[in-house]
PyMOL Python script that loads the backbone (N, CA, C, O; Angstrom):
from pymol import cmd

cmd.read_pdbstr("""\
ATOM      1  N   UNK A   1      11.411  30.431 -15.925  1.00  0.00           N
ATOM      2  CA  UNK A   1      11.399  31.735 -15.295  1.00  0.00           C
ATOM      3  C   UNK A   1      12.132  32.777 -16.125  1.00  0.00           C
ATOM      4  O   UNK A   1      11.824  33.966 -16.041  1.00  0.00           O
ATOM      5  N   UNK A   2      13.092  32.344 -16.920  1.00  0.00           N
ATOM      6  CA  UNK A   2      13.822  33.322 -17.732  1.00  0.00           C
ATOM      7  C   UNK A   2      12.982  33.816 -18.903  1.00  0.00           C
ATOM      8  O   UNK A   2      13.356  34.792 -19.553  1.00  0.00           O
ATOM      9  N   UNK A   3      11.863  33.169 -19.185  1.00  0.00           N
ATOM     10  CA  UNK A   3      10.996  33.579 -20.278  1.00  0.00           C
ATOM     11  C   UNK A   3       9.860  34.498 -19.856  1.00  0.00           C
ATOM     12  O   UNK A   3       8.949  34.741 -20.648  1.00  0.00           O
ATOM     13  N   UNK A   4       9.885  35.012 -18.641  1.00  0.00           N
ATOM     14  CA  UNK A   4       8.838  35.921 -18.158  1.00  0.00           C
ATOM     15  C   UNK A   4       8.903  37.215 -18.959  1.00  0.00           C
ATOM     16  O   UNK A   4       9.989  37.761 -19.149  1.00  0.00           O
ATOM     17  N   UNK A   5       7.773  37.714 -19.431  1.00  0.00           N
ATOM     18  CA  UNK A   5       7.790  38.971 -20.191  1.00  0.00           C
ATOM     19  C   UNK A   5       8.343  40.119 -19.351  1.00  0.00           C
ATOM     20  O   UNK A   5       8.065  40.211 -18.155  1.00  0.00           O
ATOM     21  N   UNK A   6       9.111  40.975 -19.970  1.00  0.00           N
ATOM     22  CA  UNK A   6       9.669  42.129 -19.283  1.00  0.00           C
ATOM     23  C   UNK A   6      11.144  41.995 -18.981  1.00  0.00           C
ATOM     24  O   UNK A   6      11.755  42.934 -18.471  1.00  0.00           O
ATOM     25  N   UNK A   7      11.733  40.845 -19.285  1.00  0.00           N
ATOM     26  CA  UNK A   7      13.161  40.655 -19.051  1.00  0.00           C
ATOM     27  C   UNK A   7      13.519  40.714 -17.580  1.00  0.00           C
ATOM     28  O   UNK A   7      12.888  40.061 -16.749  1.00  0.00           O
ATOM     29  N   UNK A   8      14.545  41.509 -17.262  1.00  0.00           N
ATOM     30  CA  UNK A   8      15.025  41.606 -15.884  1.00  0.00           C
ATOM     31  C   UNK A   8      13.984  42.211 -14.960  1.00  0.00           C
ATOM     32  O   UNK A   8      13.781  41.729 -13.845  1.00  0.00           O
ATOM     33  N   UNK A   9      13.326  43.261 -15.417  1.00  0.00           N
ATOM     34  CA  UNK A   9      12.334  43.939 -14.570  1.00  0.00           C
ATOM     35  C   UNK A   9      11.137  43.028 -14.309  1.00  0.00           C
ATOM     36  O   UNK A   9      10.636  42.973 -13.186  1.00  0.00           O
ATOM     37  N   UNK A  10      10.682  42.324 -15.323  1.00  0.00           N
ATOM     38  CA  UNK A  10       9.571  41.390 -15.150  1.00  0.00           C
ATOM     39  C   UNK A  10       9.928  40.263 -14.195  1.00  0.00           C
ATOM     40  O   UNK A  10       9.114  39.867 -13.360  1.00  0.00           O
ATOM     41  N   UNK A  11      11.147  39.747 -14.319  1.00  0.00           N
ATOM     42  CA  UNK A  11      11.602  38.694 -13.413  1.00  0.00           C
ATOM     43  C   UNK A  11      11.658  39.197 -11.976  1.00  0.00           C
ATOM     44  O   UNK A  11      11.175  38.527 -11.063  1.00  0.00           O
ATOM     45  N   UNK A  12      12.248  40.380 -11.771  1.00  0.00           N
ATOM     46  CA  UNK A  12      12.352  40.928 -10.417  1.00  0.00           C
ATOM     47  C   UNK A  12      10.977  41.216  -9.823  1.00  0.00           C
ATOM     48  O   UNK A  12      10.755  40.991  -8.633  1.00  0.00           O
ATOM     49  N   UNK A  13      10.061  41.711 -10.642  1.00  0.00           N
ATOM     50  CA  UNK A  13       8.703  41.965 -10.168  1.00  0.00           C
ATOM     51  C   UNK A  13       8.037  40.661  -9.736  1.00  0.00           C
ATOM     52  O   UNK A  13       7.440  40.593  -8.662  1.00  0.00           O
ATOM     53  N   UNK A  14       8.139  39.622 -10.577  1.00  0.00           N
ATOM     54  CA  UNK A  14       7.549  38.327 -10.252  1.00  0.00           C
ATOM     55  C   UNK A  14       8.164  37.738  -8.989  1.00  0.00           C
ATOM     56  O   UNK A  14       7.447  37.230  -8.127  1.00  0.00           O
ATOM     57  N   UNK A  15       9.478  37.801  -8.876  1.00  0.00           N
ATOM     58  CA  UNK A  15      10.167  37.224  -7.712  1.00  0.00           C
ATOM     59  C   UNK A  15       9.758  37.944  -6.434  1.00  0.00           C
ATOM     60  O   UNK A  15       9.526  37.301  -5.410  1.00  0.00           O
ATOM     61  N   UNK A  16       9.666  39.275  -6.482  1.00  0.00           N
ATOM     62  CA  UNK A  16       9.279  40.015  -5.283  1.00  0.00           C
ATOM     63  C   UNK A  16       7.858  39.699  -4.850  1.00  0.00           C
ATOM     64  O   UNK A  16       7.604  39.544  -3.656  1.00  0.00           O
ATOM     65  N   UNK A  17       6.943  39.601  -5.773  1.00  0.00           N
ATOM     66  CA  UNK A  17       5.567  39.225  -5.431  1.00  0.00           C
ATOM     67  C   UNK A  17       5.534  37.799  -4.891  1.00  0.00           C
ATOM     68  O   UNK A  17       4.844  37.519  -3.912  1.00  0.00           O
ATOM     69  N   UNK A  18       6.275  36.904  -5.526  1.00  0.00           N
ATOM     70  CA  UNK A  18       6.325  35.503  -5.109  1.00  0.00           C
ATOM     71  C   UNK A  18       6.888  35.370  -3.690  1.00  0.00           C
ATOM     72  O   UNK A  18       6.316  34.658  -2.865  1.00  0.00           O
ATOM     73  N   UNK A  19       7.996  36.046  -3.403  1.00  0.00           N
ATOM     74  CA  UNK A  19       8.598  35.996  -2.069  1.00  0.00           C
ATOM     75  C   UNK A  19       7.670  36.628  -1.043  1.00  0.00           C
ATOM     76  O   UNK A  19       7.550  36.127   0.076  1.00  0.00           O
ATOM     77  N   UNK A  20       7.016  37.717  -1.410  1.00  0.00           N
ATOM     78  CA  UNK A  20       6.107  38.379  -0.488  1.00  0.00           C
ATOM     79  C   UNK A  20       4.967  37.450  -0.086  1.00  0.00           C
ATOM     80  O   UNK A  20       4.600  37.390   1.088  1.00  0.00           O
ATOM     81  N   UNK A  21       4.406  36.724  -1.052  1.00  0.00           N
ATOM     82  CA  UNK A  21       3.320  35.788  -0.754  1.00  0.00           C
ATOM     83  C   UNK A  21       3.847  34.589   0.043  1.00  0.00           C
ATOM     84  O   UNK A  21       3.186  34.131   0.975  1.00  0.00           O
ATOM     85  N   UNK A  22       5.018  34.085  -0.313  1.00  0.00           N
ATOM     86  CA  UNK A  22       5.583  32.964   0.440  1.00  0.00           C
ATOM     87  C   UNK A  22       5.869  33.333   1.888  1.00  0.00           C
ATOM     88  O   UNK A  22       5.779  32.486   2.777  1.00  0.00           O
ATOM     89  N   UNK A  23       6.210  34.583   2.127  1.00  0.00           N
ATOM     90  CA  UNK A  23       6.533  35.008   3.491  1.00  0.00           C
ATOM     91  C   UNK A  23       5.324  34.957   4.414  1.00  0.00           C
ATOM     92  O   UNK A  23       5.476  34.971   5.636  1.00  0.00           O
ATOM     93  N   UNK A  24       4.116  34.898   3.839  1.00  0.00           N
ATOM     94  CA  UNK A  24       2.924  34.720   4.674  1.00  0.00           C
ATOM     95  C   UNK A  24       2.950  33.357   5.370  1.00  0.00           C
ATOM     96  O   UNK A  24       2.436  33.210   6.478  1.00  0.00           O
ATOM     97  N   UNK A  25       3.549  32.369   4.715  1.00  0.00           N
ATOM     98  CA  UNK A  25       3.436  30.995   5.182  1.00  0.00           C
ATOM     99  C   UNK A  25       4.746  30.356   5.615  1.00  0.00           C
ATOM    100  O   UNK A  25       4.746  29.457   6.457  1.00  0.00           O
ATOM    101  N   UNK A  26       5.869  30.808   5.049  1.00  0.00           N
ATOM    102  CA  UNK A  26       7.157  30.194   5.347  1.00  0.00           C
ATOM    103  C   UNK A  26       8.039  31.145   6.141  1.00  0.00           C
ATOM    104  O   UNK A  26       7.860  32.362   6.103  1.00  0.00           O
ATOM    105  N   UNK A  27       8.987  30.573   6.853  1.00  0.00           N
ATOM    106  CA  UNK A  27       9.948  31.349   7.612  1.00  0.00           C
ATOM    107  C   UNK A  27      11.083  31.799   6.699  1.00  0.00           C
ATOM    108  O   UNK A  27      11.245  31.279   5.595  1.00  0.00           O
ATOM    109  N   UNK A  28      11.868  32.770   7.165  1.00  0.00           N
ATOM    110  CA  UNK A  28      12.969  33.306   6.359  1.00  0.00           C
ATOM    111  C   UNK A  28      13.983  32.210   6.027  1.00  0.00           C
ATOM    112  O   UNK A  28      14.492  32.154   4.907  1.00  0.00           O
ATOM    113  N   UNK A  29      14.273  31.356   6.979  1.00  0.00           N
ATOM    114  CA  UNK A  29      15.250  30.284   6.760  1.00  0.00           C
ATOM    115  C   UNK A  29      14.777  29.337   5.669  1.00  0.00           C
ATOM    116  O   UNK A  29      15.567  28.931   4.817  1.00  0.00           O
ATOM    117  N   UNK A  30      13.511  28.985   5.686  1.00  0.00           N
ATOM    118  CA  UNK A  30      12.977  28.072   4.672  1.00  0.00           C
ATOM    119  C   UNK A  30      13.015  28.695   3.281  1.00  0.00           C
ATOM    120  O   UNK A  30      13.336  28.019   2.303  1.00  0.00           O
ATOM    121  N   UNK A  31      12.693  29.963   3.194  1.00  0.00           N
ATOM    122  CA  UNK A  31      12.750  30.637   1.897  1.00  0.00           C
ATOM    123  C   UNK A  31      14.193  30.714   1.408  1.00  0.00           C
ATOM    124  O   UNK A  31      14.470  30.488   0.230  1.00  0.00           O
ATOM    125  N   UNK A  32      15.107  31.032   2.320  1.00  0.00           N
ATOM    126  CA  UNK A  32      16.508  31.187   1.935  1.00  0.00           C
ATOM    127  C   UNK A  32      17.142  29.879   1.475  1.00  0.00           C
ATOM    128  O   UNK A  32      17.973  29.886   0.567  1.00  0.00           O
ATOM    129  N   UNK A  33      16.768  28.769   2.079  1.00  0.00           N
ATOM    130  CA  UNK A  33      17.403  27.500   1.736  1.00  0.00           C
ATOM    131  C   UNK A  33      16.671  26.707   0.656  1.00  0.00           C
ATOM    132  O   UNK A  33      17.265  25.811   0.057  1.00  0.00           O
ATOM    133  N   UNK A  34      15.412  27.006   0.392  1.00  0.00           N
ATOM    134  CA  UNK A  34      14.660  26.245  -0.607  1.00  0.00           C
ATOM    135  C   UNK A  34      14.417  27.048  -1.874  1.00  0.00           C
ATOM    136  O   UNK A  34      14.633  26.537  -2.973  1.00  0.00           O
ATOM    137  N   UNK A  35      13.976  28.289  -1.748  1.00  0.00           N
ATOM    138  CA  UNK A  35      13.537  29.065  -2.906  1.00  0.00           C
ATOM    139  C   UNK A  35      14.694  29.816  -3.568  1.00  0.00           C
ATOM    140  O   UNK A  35      14.812  29.807  -4.794  1.00  0.00           O
ATOM    141  N   UNK A  36      15.535  30.457  -2.782  1.00  0.00           N
ATOM    142  CA  UNK A  36      16.599  31.299  -3.336  1.00  0.00           C
ATOM    143  C   UNK A  36      17.575  30.497  -4.203  1.00  0.00           C
ATOM    144  O   UNK A  36      17.970  30.995  -5.257  1.00  0.00           O
ATOM    145  N   UNK A  37      17.988  29.278  -3.817  1.00  0.00           N
ATOM    146  CA  UNK A  37      18.879  28.524  -4.717  1.00  0.00           C
ATOM    147  C   UNK A  37      18.252  28.187  -6.072  1.00  0.00           C
ATOM    148  O   UNK A  37      18.970  27.929  -7.038  1.00  0.00           O
ATOM    149  N   UNK A  38      16.956  28.188  -6.147  1.00  0.00           N
ATOM    150  CA  UNK A  38      16.298  27.945  -7.433  1.00  0.00           C
ATOM    151  C   UNK A  38      16.176  29.223  -8.264  1.00  0.00           C
ATOM    152  O   UNK A  38      16.107  29.158  -9.491  1.00  0.00           O
ATOM    153  N   UNK A  39      16.147  30.382  -7.606  1.00  0.00           N
ATOM    154  CA  UNK A  39      15.996  31.651  -8.306  1.00  0.00           C
ATOM    155  C   UNK A  39      17.330  32.291  -8.686  1.00  0.00           C
ATOM    156  O   UNK A  39      17.400  33.009  -9.683  1.00  0.00           O
ATOM    157  N   UNK A  40      18.376  32.049  -7.922  1.00  0.00           N
ATOM    158  CA  UNK A  40      19.667  32.702  -8.162  1.00  0.00           C
ATOM    159  C   UNK A  40      20.280  32.367  -9.523  1.00  0.00           C
ATOM    160  O   UNK A  40      20.786  33.277 -10.179  1.00  0.00           O
ATOM    161  N   UNK A  41      20.262  31.104  -9.986  1.00  0.00           N
ATOM    162  CA  UNK A  41      20.823  30.838 -11.319  1.00  0.00           C
ATOM    163  C   UNK A  41      20.062  31.540 -12.443  1.00  0.00           C
ATOM    164  O   UNK A  41      20.665  31.958 -13.431  1.00  0.00           O
ATOM    165  N   UNK A  42      18.760  31.669 -12.300  1.00  0.00           N
ATOM    166  CA  UNK A  42      17.968  32.371 -13.312  1.00  0.00           C
ATOM    167  C   UNK A  42      18.322  33.848 -13.318  1.00  0.00           C
ATOM    168  O   UNK A  42      18.464  34.456 -14.379  1.00  0.00           O
ATOM    169  N   UNK A  43      18.465  34.428 -12.119  1.00  0.00           N
ATOM    170  CA  UNK A  43      18.845  35.838 -12.027  1.00  0.00           C
ATOM    171  C   UNK A  43      20.227  36.054 -12.630  1.00  0.00           C
ATOM    172  O   UNK A  43      20.456  37.049 -13.317  1.00  0.00           O
ATOM    173  N   UNK A  44      21.136  35.141 -12.381  1.00  0.00           N
ATOM    174  CA  UNK A  44      22.475  35.256 -12.938  1.00  0.00           C
ATOM    175  C   UNK A  44      22.462  35.152 -14.455  1.00  0.00           C
ATOM    176  O   UNK A  44      23.182  35.882 -15.136  1.00  0.00           O
ATOM    177  N   UNK A  45      21.647  34.249 -14.987  1.00  0.00           N
ATOM    178  CA  UNK A  45      21.575  34.109 -16.454  1.00  0.00           C
ATOM    179  C   UNK A  45      20.923  35.310 -17.120  1.00  0.00           C
ATOM    180  O   UNK A  45      21.170  35.570 -18.298  1.00  0.00           O
ATOM    181  N   UNK A  46      20.092  36.047 -16.385  1.00  0.00           N
ATOM    182  CA  UNK A  46      19.483  37.260 -16.929  1.00  0.00           C
ATOM    183  C   UNK A  46      20.397  38.477 -16.794  1.00  0.00           C
ATOM    184  O   UNK A  46      20.059  39.560 -17.272  1.00  0.00           O
ATOM    185  N   UNK A  47      21.543  38.310 -16.152  1.00  0.00           N
ATOM    186  CA  UNK A  47      22.496  39.399 -16.012  1.00  0.00           C
ATOM    187  C   UNK A  47      22.256  40.283 -14.800  1.00  0.00           C
ATOM    188  O   UNK A  47      22.740  41.413 -14.753  1.00  0.00           O
ATOM    189  N   UNK A  48      21.515  39.782 -13.821  1.00  0.00           N
ATOM    190  CA  UNK A  48      21.243  40.536 -12.601  1.00  0.00           C
ATOM    191  C   UNK A  48      22.385  40.276 -11.628  1.00  0.00           C
ATOM    192  O   UNK A  48      22.780  39.129 -11.419  1.00  0.00           O
ATOM    193  N   UNK A  49      22.915  41.345 -11.034  1.00  0.00           N
ATOM    194  CA  UNK A  49      23.980  41.219 -10.047  1.00  0.00           C
ATOM    195  C   UNK A  49      23.435  40.477  -8.831  1.00  0.00           C
ATOM    196  O   UNK A  49      22.427  40.883  -8.253  1.00  0.00           O
ATOM    197  N   UNK A  50      24.098  39.396  -8.446  1.00  0.00           N
ATOM    198  CA  UNK A  50      23.574  38.553  -7.371  1.00  0.00           C
ATOM    199  C   UNK A  50      23.657  39.213  -5.999  1.00  0.00           C
ATOM    200  O   UNK A  50      22.876  38.880  -5.108  1.00  0.00           O
ATOM    201  N   UNK A  51      24.591  40.143  -5.817  1.00  0.00           N
ATOM    202  CA  UNK A  51      24.661  40.860  -4.542  1.00  0.00           C
ATOM    203  C   UNK A  51      23.412  41.712  -4.356  1.00  0.00           C
ATOM    204  O   UNK A  51      22.788  41.684  -3.296  1.00  0.00           O
ATOM    205  N   UNK A  52      23.049  42.468  -5.390  1.00  0.00           N
ATOM    206  CA  UNK A  52      21.851  43.305  -5.305  1.00  0.00           C
ATOM    207  C   UNK A  52      20.582  42.468  -5.298  1.00  0.00           C
ATOM    208  O   UNK A  52      19.594  42.842  -4.667  1.00  0.00           O
ATOM    209  N   UNK A  53      20.604  41.352  -5.986  1.00  0.00           N
ATOM    210  CA  UNK A  53      19.451  40.445  -5.966  1.00  0.00           C
ATOM    211  C   UNK A  53      19.233  39.922  -4.548  1.00  0.00           C
ATOM    212  O   UNK A  53      18.101  39.884  -4.068  1.00  0.00           O
ATOM    213  N   UNK A  54      20.307  39.522  -3.880  1.00  0.00           N
ATOM    214  CA  UNK A  54      20.202  39.051  -2.504  1.00  0.00           C
ATOM    215  C   UNK A  54      19.732  40.142  -1.558  1.00  0.00           C
ATOM    216  O   UNK A  54      18.927  39.890  -0.661  1.00  0.00           O
ATOM    217  N   UNK A  55      20.236  41.360  -1.758  1.00  0.00           N
ATOM    218  CA  UNK A  55      19.811  42.487  -0.935  1.00  0.00           C
ATOM    219  C   UNK A  55      18.324  42.757  -1.125  1.00  0.00           C
ATOM    220  O   UNK A  55      17.609  42.991  -0.151  1.00  0.00           O
ATOM    221  N   UNK A  56      17.855  42.728  -2.357  1.00  0.00           N
ATOM    222  CA  UNK A  56      16.444  42.952  -2.658  1.00  0.00           C
ATOM    223  C   UNK A  56      15.565  41.874  -2.020  1.00  0.00           C
ATOM    224  O   UNK A  56      14.506  42.181  -1.472  1.00  0.00           O
ATOM    225  N   UNK A  57      15.993  40.636  -2.090  1.00  0.00           N
ATOM    226  CA  UNK A  57      15.240  39.539  -1.493  1.00  0.00           C
ATOM    227  C   UNK A  57      15.221  39.676   0.032  1.00  0.00           C
ATOM    228  O   UNK A  57      14.185  39.448   0.656  1.00  0.00           O
ATOM    229  N   UNK A  58      16.345  40.042   0.632  1.00  0.00           N
ATOM    230  CA  UNK A  58      16.393  40.201   2.094  1.00  0.00           C
ATOM    231  C   UNK A  58      15.472  41.315   2.575  1.00  0.00           C
ATOM    232  O   UNK A  58      14.774  41.156   3.576  1.00  0.00           O
ATOM    233  N   UNK A  59      15.466  42.426   1.876  1.00  0.00           N
ATOM    234  CA  UNK A  59      14.568  43.519   2.253  1.00  0.00           C
ATOM    235  C   UNK A  59      13.115  43.072   2.111  1.00  0.00           C
ATOM    236  O   UNK A  59      12.278  43.395   2.954  1.00  0.00           O
ATOM    237  N   UNK A  60      12.821  42.339   1.058  1.00  0.00           N
ATOM    238  CA  UNK A  60      11.461  41.852   0.845  1.00  0.00           C
ATOM    239  C   UNK A  60      11.066  40.853   1.933  1.00  0.00           C
ATOM    240  O   UNK A  60       9.929  40.873   2.404  1.00  0.00           O
ATOM    241  N   UNK A  61      11.985  39.990   2.334  1.00  0.00           N
ATOM    242  CA  UNK A  61      11.650  39.017   3.369  1.00  0.00           C
ATOM    243  C   UNK A  61      11.468  39.675   4.731  1.00  0.00           C
ATOM    244  O   UNK A  61      10.734  39.155   5.571  1.00  0.00           O
ATOM    245  N   UNK A  62      12.123  40.806   4.964  1.00  0.00           N
ATOM    246  CA  UNK A  62      11.950  41.496   6.236  1.00  0.00           C
ATOM    247  C   UNK A  62      10.571  42.128   6.376  1.00  0.00           C
ATOM    248  O   UNK A  62      10.146  42.437   7.489  1.00  0.00           O
ATOM    249  N   UNK A  63       9.867  42.322   5.268  1.00  0.00           N
ATOM    250  CA  UNK A  63       8.514  42.869   5.357  1.00  0.00           C
ATOM    251  C   UNK A  63       7.554  41.876   6.007  1.00  0.00           C
ATOM    252  O   UNK A  63       6.450  42.254   6.395  1.00  0.00           O
ATOM    253  N   UNK A  64       7.954  40.624   6.129  1.00  0.00           N
ATOM    254  CA  UNK A  64       7.070  39.628   6.746  1.00  0.00           C
ATOM    255  C   UNK A  64       6.824  39.942   8.216  1.00  0.00           C
ATOM    256  O   UNK A  64       5.847  39.468   8.795  1.00  0.00           O
ATOM    257  N   UNK A  65       7.701  40.737   8.824  1.00  0.00           N
ATOM    258  CA  UNK A  65       7.497  41.116  10.212  1.00  0.00           C
ATOM    259  C   UNK A  65       6.421  42.177  10.366  1.00  0.00           C
ATOM    260  O   UNK A  65       5.996  42.479  11.481  1.00  0.00           O
ATOM    261  N   UNK A  66       5.978  42.743   9.249  1.00  0.00           N
ATOM    262  CA  UNK A  66       5.017  43.842   9.327  1.00  0.00           C
ATOM    263  C   UNK A  66       3.645  43.516   8.751  1.00  0.00           C
ATOM    264  O   UNK A  66       2.759  44.370   8.771  1.00  0.00           O
ATOM    265  N   UNK A  67       3.447  42.320   8.245  1.00  0.00           N
ATOM    266  CA  UNK A  67       2.133  42.009   7.698  1.00  0.00           C
ATOM    267  C   UNK A  67       1.589  40.724   8.306  1.00  0.00           C
ATOM    268  O   UNK A  67       2.343  39.837   8.707  1.00  0.00           O
ATOM    269  N   UNK A  68       0.258  40.643   8.365  1.00  0.00           N
ATOM    270  CA  UNK A  68      -0.379  39.447   8.922  1.00  0.00           C
ATOM    271  C   UNK A  68      -0.087  38.232   8.051  1.00  0.00           C
ATOM    272  O   UNK A  68       0.323  38.429   6.907  1.00  0.00           O
ATOM    273  N   UNK A  69      -0.260  37.030   8.486  1.00  0.00           N
ATOM    274  CA  UNK A  69      -0.943  36.600   9.691  1.00  0.00           C
ATOM    275  C   UNK A  69      -0.057  36.591  10.925  1.00  0.00           C
ATOM    276  O   UNK A  69      -0.577  36.480  12.035  1.00  0.00           O
ATOM    277  N   UNK A  70       1.259  36.702  10.780  1.00  0.00           N
ATOM    278  CA  UNK A  70       2.116  36.643  11.956  1.00  0.00           C
ATOM    279  C   UNK A  70       2.492  38.038  12.433  1.00  0.00           C
ATOM    280  O   UNK A  70       2.229  38.372  13.588  1.00  0.00           O
ATOM    281  N   UNK A  71       3.081  38.842  11.609  1.00  0.00           N
ATOM    282  CA  UNK A  71       3.366  40.245  11.893  1.00  0.00           C
ATOM    283  C   UNK A  71       3.954  40.503  13.264  1.00  0.00           C
ATOM    284  O   UNK A  71       3.361  41.214  14.075  1.00  0.00           O
ATOM    285  N   UNK A  72       5.124  39.925  13.530  1.00  0.00           N
ATOM    286  CA  UNK A  72       5.726  40.054  14.851  1.00  0.00           C
ATOM    287  C   UNK A  72       5.947  41.507  15.243  1.00  0.00           C
ATOM    288  O   UNK A  72       5.775  41.864  16.408  1.00  0.00           O
ATOM    289  N   UNK A  73       6.323  42.344  14.296  1.00  0.00           N
ATOM    290  CA  UNK A  73       6.546  43.756  14.605  1.00  0.00           C
ATOM    291  C   UNK A  73       5.254  44.425  15.068  1.00  0.00           C
ATOM    292  O   UNK A  73       5.287  45.329  15.903  1.00  0.00           O
ATOM    293  N   UNK A  74       4.126  43.988  14.534  1.00  0.00           N
ATOM    294  CA  UNK A  74       2.845  44.556  14.968  1.00  0.00           C
ATOM    295  C   UNK A  74       2.556  44.212  16.429  1.00  0.00           C
ATOM    296  O   UNK A  74       2.038  45.039  17.179  1.00  0.00           O
ATOM    297  N   UNK A  75       2.896  42.983  16.825  1.00  0.00           N
ATOM    298  CA  UNK A  75       2.713  42.602  18.219  1.00  0.00           C
ATOM    299  C   UNK A  75       3.636  43.386  19.142  1.00  0.00           C
ATOM    300  O   UNK A  75       3.238  43.799  20.231  1.00  0.00           O
ATOM    301  N   UNK A  76       4.888  43.588  18.689  1.00  0.00           N
ATOM    302  CA  UNK A  76       5.842  44.347  19.500  1.00  0.00           C
ATOM    303  C   UNK A  76       5.359  45.792  19.665  1.00  0.00           C
ATOM    304  O   UNK A  76       5.376  46.329  20.773  1.00  0.00           O
ATOM    305  N   UNK A  77       4.937  46.408  18.586  1.00  0.00           N
ATOM    306  CA  UNK A  77       4.475  47.793  18.656  1.00  0.00           C
ATOM    307  C   UNK A  77       3.211  47.922  19.498  1.00  0.00           C
ATOM    308  O   UNK A  77       3.031  48.908  20.213  1.00  0.00           O
ATOM    309  N   UNK A  78       2.344  46.928  19.412  1.00  0.00           N
ATOM    310  CA  UNK A  78       1.109  46.964  20.213  1.00  0.00           C
ATOM    311  C   UNK A  78       1.440  46.868  21.700  1.00  0.00           C
ATOM    312  O   UNK A  78       0.828  47.558  22.516  1.00  0.00           O
ATOM    313  N   UNK A  79       2.387  46.031  22.052  1.00  0.00           N
ATOM    314  CA  UNK A  79       2.738  45.894  23.467  1.00  0.00           C
ATOM    315  C   UNK A  79       3.424  47.157  23.990  1.00  0.00           C
ATOM    316  O   UNK A  79       3.276  47.489  25.166  1.00  0.00           O
ATOM    317  N   UNK A  80       4.162  47.857  23.149  1.00  0.00           N
ATOM    318  CA  UNK A  80       4.811  49.091  23.565  1.00  0.00           C
ATOM    319  C   UNK A  80       3.783  50.208  23.724  1.00  0.00           C
ATOM    320  O   UNK A  80       3.848  50.997  24.666  1.00  0.00           O
ATOM    321  N   UNK A  81       2.831  50.263  22.785  1.00  0.00           N
ATOM    322  CA  UNK A  81       1.816  51.306  22.832  1.00  0.00           C
ATOM    323  C   UNK A  81       0.877  51.047  23.993  1.00  0.00           C
ATOM    324  O   UNK A  81      -0.060  51.815  24.213  1.00  0.00           O
TER     325      UNK A  81
END
""", "prot")
cmd.dss("prot")
cmd.show_as("cartoon", "prot")
cmd.util.cbc("prot")
cmd.orient("prot")
């Protein structure tokens, strides 16, 4: 993963797309306990601040509430409307 073209930006782009796709199928807890421990050492070796990396991943994982196939926020908004 550290050899992805683009350095830090390429790695962050790949990770965000990867997490976004995984969020279609996995829960936040599963991503946090299985995927993030594998990505954090690579981010650290590339010189990415782990606090901001975690914040970026958390914001990305929260988008799972707004897109199908589960989209819990869509169900909540539909019931309110």
